[in-house]
C-alpha positions, 0 to 999 in steps of 0.5 A: 528484477529490481526490488520495490521498497515496501513491496512484499508478496504472500503466497501470490498476492502482493502487499505494501508493508511499512513501519511507522518510523516513531512507532515501529517498536509499539505498533505492527507495520502497516500492511495493505493488500494490493489485491493483485497478483501482477508485479507490474501493477503492484509496483505502480500501486506500491510506489503511489502508496509510498509517496502518499504516505511519505507526504502524510508523514512529512505534514504529520497528517493522521487521517483515517483511511477511506474504506474499500468496497470489494466487488468480485466482478471488478478489478482491485483498487487502492482506496485514493489512488488512481491507476493511470 
């Protein structure tokens, strides 16, 4: 199976893990739980997060990520990323 850049798995949950290029020695990497155990969904979310973060880094935008609301009965979602 082909690996997806910045996708890691801890226990059964998938995470997006990426270092900031200019701050990699000063700060810990960004680690975002994708909230899923499904590899296909995790790959899609990770690729979208990668594209979004690339745009932010290219434009040198420094914004706060929106908070994420957890609802136990709903499917997990990434803030600002649509599932198509």
